C-alpha positions in Angstrom: -5.3 -4.9 7.8 -2.5 -6.4 9.9 0.1 -8.8 8.6 -1.1 -11.3 11.1 -4.5 -11.3 9.5 -3.1 -12.1 6.1 -2.8 -15.8 5.2 0.5 -17.2 4.2 1.1 -18.3 1.6 -1.1 -15.5 0.3 -4.0 -16.2 -2.1 -6.0 -14.1 -4.4 -5.1 -11.8 -7.3 -2.3 -10.1 -5.5 -0.3 -13.3 -5.2 -0.3 -14.5 -8.7 2.9 -14.9 -10.8 3.6 -11.7 -12.7 7.2 -12.0 -13.9 10.1 -14.3 -14.3 12.3 -15.0 -11.3 15.0 -12.5 -12.2 12.3 -9.9 -12.9 10.7 -10.6 -9.5 14.0 -10.2 -7.7 14.6 -6.8 -9.4 11.1 -5.7 -8.6 11.5 -6.8 -5.0 14.8 -4.8 -4.7 12.9 -1.8 -6.0 10.1 -2.4 -3.5 12.5 -2.3 -0.5 14.7 0.5 -2.0 17.9 -1.5 -1.4 20.0 1.6 -2.3 18.7 3.4 0.8 20.9 1.1 2.9 23.4 3.9 2.5 21.6 5.8 5.4 22.2 3.4 8.2 25.1 1.1 7.0 27.9 3.7 7.5 27.1 4.0 11.2 27.3 0.2 11.7 30.7 0.4 10.1 31.7 3.2 12.4 30.7 1.2 15.4 32.3 -2.0 14.2 35.6 -0.4 13.2 35.8 1.6 16.5 35.3 -1.6 18.5 38.0 -3.3 16.4 40.3 -0.3 17.0 39.8 -0.5 20.7 40.3 -4.3 20.7 43.5 -4.8 18.7 43.8 -2.1 16.0 43.0 -4.6 13.3 40.1 -4.8 10.8 38.5 -8.2 11.0 37.2 -8.5 7.5 35.0 -11.6 8.1 33.2 -9.8 10.9 32.8 -6.7 8.8 31.3 -8.7 6.0 28.9 -10.5 8.3 27.9 -7.1 9.8 27.2 -5.9 6.3 25.1 -9.0 5.5 23.2 -8.7 8.7 22.4 -5.0 8.3 21.2 -5.4 4.7 19.1 -8.4 5.7 17.6 -6.6 8.6 16.8 -3.5 6.6 15.4 -5.5 3.7 13.2 -7.5 6.1 11.9 -4.3 7.8 11.2 -2.5 4.5 9.4 -5.6 3.0 7.2 -5.9 6.1 6.6 -2.1 6.0 5.4 -2.3 2.4 3.2 -5.3 3.0 1.5 -3.8 6.1 1.1 -0.4 4.4 -0.1 -1.5 1.0 -3.7 -0.5 1.6 -2.7 2.9 2.9 -0.3 3.3 0.0 -3.2 2.6 -2.4 -5.1 5.5 -1.0 -2.3 8.0 -1.2 -1.7 9.6 -4.6 2.1 9.9 -3.9 2.4 6.1 -3.2 -0.1 4.6 -5.6 2.7 3.7 -8.0 4.5 1.5 -5.4 5.1 -2.0 -6.5 2.7 -3.8 -4.2 -0.1 -1.4 -5.2 0.4 -1.7 -8.9 1.0 -5.5 -8.8 4.6 -5.2 -10.2 5.5 -7.2 -7.0 3.0 -9.8 -5.8 2.1 -10.3 -2.2 3.6 -13.8 -2.4 6.9 -12.4 -3.7 7.0 -9.7 -1.0 6.4 -12.3 1.8 9.0 -14.6 0.3 11.5 -11.8 0.1 10.9 -10.8 3.7 11.4 -14.3 4.9 14.6 -14.8 2.9 15.9 -11.5 4.3 15.1 -12.6 7.9 16.9 -15.9 7.3 19.9 -13.9 6.0 19.9 -11.8 9.1 19.7 -14.9 11.3 22.5 -16.7 9.5 24.8 -13.7 9.6 24.0 -13.3 13.3 24.8 -16.9 13.9 28.1 -16.5 12.1 29.1 -13.6 14.4 28.5 -14.8 18.0 25.9 -16.3 20.3 24.8 -12.9 21.7 24.0 -11.6 18.2 22.1 -14.8 17.4 20.0 -14.6 20.6 19.2 -10.9 20.1 18.6 -11.0 16.3 14.9 -12.1 16.7 14.3 -9.2 19.2 15.7 -6.8 16.6 13.5 -8.3 13.9 10.4 -7.8 16.1 11.2 -4.2 16.7 11.9 -3.6 13.0 8.6 -5.3 12.0 6.7 -3.3 14.6 7.4 0.1 13.1 4.7 0.2 10.3 2.0 -0.3 13.0 3.1 2.7 14.9 1.4 5.2 12.6 -1.9 3.5 13.4 -1.8 4.3 17.2 0.6 7.2 17.8 1.2 10.6 16.2 5.0 10.0 16.8 5.8 7.0 14.6 9.1 8.8 13.8 10.2 8.1 17.4 9.4 4.4 16.9 11.4 4.4 13.7 14.3 6.1 15.5 14.2 3.5 18.2 14.4 0.7 15.7 17.4 2.4 14.0 19.4 2.5 17.2 19.8 -1.3 16.8 22.4 -1.0 13.9 25.4 0.5 15.7 24.7 -1.3 19.0 24.4 -4.6 17.1 27.6 -3.9 15.1 29.6 -3.2 18.2 28.3 -6.4 19.9 29.1 -8.3 16.7 32.8 -7.5 17.3 33.0 -7.7 21.0 30.1 -9.9 22.1 29.4 -7.3 24.9 27.1 -4.4 25.6 28.7 -1.0 25.0 27.6 2.5 26.2 29.5 4.3 23.4 27.6 2.1 20.9 24.3 3.1 22.7 25.2 6.8 22.3 26.0 6.3 18.6 22.8 4.3 18.2 20.8 7.1 19.8 22.5 9.6 17.5 21.4 7.6 14.5 17.9 7.2 16.0 17.4 11.0 16.5 18.9 11.7 13.0 16.6 9.3 11.2 13.6 10.2 13.3 14.3 13.9 12.5 14.4 13.4 8.7 11.5 11.0 8.8 9.4 13.9 10.1 10.6 16.0 7.1 9.7 13.1 4.8 6.2 12.8 6.4 5.5 16.5 5.5 4.7 15.4 2.0 1.6 13.5 3.1 0.3 15.4 6.1 -2.9 16.5 4.3 -3.8 13.1 2.9 -2.8 11.4 6.2 -5.4 13.5 8.0 -8.0 12.4 5.5 -7.3 8.7 5.7 -6.4 8.5 9.4 -2.6 8.0 9.3 -0.9 9.4 12.4 2.2 11.5 12.3 3.6 14.7 13.8 2.8 16.8 10.7 -0.7 15.4 10.5 -1.3 16.1 14.1 0.3 19.4 14.6 1.0 20.8 11.2 4.3 21.5 9.3 5.6 24.3 11.6 5.4 22.4 14.8 6.6 19.2 13.1 9.7 21.0 11.7 10.5 22.3 15.2 10.5 18.7 16.5 12.7 17.7 13.6 15.2 20.5 14.4 15.3 19.4 18.1 16.0 15.8 17.0 18.9 17.0 14.8 20.3 19.2 17.6 20.3 16.1 19.7 22.0 14.1 16.9 24.9 16.5 16.8 25.4 16.5 20.6 25.2 12.7 20.8 27.8 12.4 18.0 30.1 14.6 19.9 29.5 12.6 23.0 30.2 9.4 21.2 33.5 10.8 20.0 34.5 11.5 23.6 33.5 8.1 24.9 35.2 6.3 22.0 38.3 8.5 22.4 38.2 9.8 18.8 40.1 12.9 17.9 39.8 16.1 16.1 39.1 14.5 12.7 35.9 13.0 14.1 35.0 16.4 15.6 35.5 18.0 12.2 33.2 15.4 10.6 30.5 16.1 13.2 30.8 19.8 12.4 30.4 19.1 8.7 27.4 16.8 9.5 25.9 19.6 11.6 26.2 22.0 8.7 24.6 19.5 6.4 21.7 19.1 8.8 21.3 22.8 9.2 21.1 23.0 5.4 18.5 20.3 5.3 16.4 22.2 7.8 16.9 25.4 5.7 15.6 23.7 2.6 12.2 22.8 4.0 9.8 25.5 5.3 6.3 25.2 6.6 4.9 27.0 3.5 7.3 25.5 1.0 7.7 21.7 0.9 9.0 21.6 -2.7 12.5 20.6 -1.6 11.7 17.7 0.7 13.2 15.1 -1.6 16.5 17.0 -2.0 16.7 17.4 1.8 15.8 13.7 2.4 18.0 11.9 -0.2 20.9 14.2 -1.0 21.7 15.7 2.4 21.2 12.5 4.4 23.3 10.4 2.1 26.1 12.9 2.6 25.7 12.8 6.4 26.1 9.0 6.6 28.9 8.5 4.1 30.7 11.7 5.2 30.8 10.8 8.8 32.1 7.3 8.0 34.9 8.8 6.0 35.9 11.2 8.8 35.7 8.3 11.3 37.8 6.0 9.1 40.5 8.7 8.8 40.5 9.2 12.5 40.8 5.5 13.3 43.5 4.9 10.8 45.5 7.8 12.1 45.3 6.2 15.5 46.6 2.9 14.3 43.8 0.9 12.8 45.2 -1.5 10.2 43.6 -3.8 7.7 
């Protein structure tokens, strides 16, 4: 069922009150996995700080705060819409049957309200940055909201997710400068290939049930071996794009060292998951990818500070 076919405010048993207001907020934050912001947020910081370094070598804390708010708002909106649109699919998958919208821990009304609040937060933060961000924020929201529908019509929804994730670094750079930037595009593409690559790995968990219920993905269409080959290619592209970004942004050897470390982490991630052994998917997904984002940010920060960036 599409989100457009769902009345708002929602009615029926899914929409009834089930908890106090603080309890609903906590449950909603669990629904959208707010802690997973660690994956994309560091790259928005890399883009924003690099743009600041190129402009005047000063950290503009107000802009950085608004970038943070916009990123968290955008991701929360996207995750809430994803969970709403996918709730019937989640109910048919044993791995996802305990998700909050399936069990009723979060009502449909609360999920819609949270999504709308997150969208409003994104728009307000964009308005506080500059006119370009305000104009483009609705476009970003549409792209982010479109991802959950991809698995219904293409076996490569991971590419659609990757495309959506390119928005973060590009938007963060434009938040600082108000202008389009090719270095930011390259960094955005690196993030897109990275997230698309590990989304393929994540989808391996469900490829059998996806085939049964008609959900499309690379693993469901081609099997684990071919899907992992696509994931490896995506991560090779990630490393090359990160190196290219460093060249375009005139970063130094510290950034290059960070990319080498990230490449090693991605190689380890690929080593953990094998076509005939998917038992380590969660370790590959959560532990390794958390290190890639935070680690690269730390290397970038050291590089920028060594080149004159000041608070």
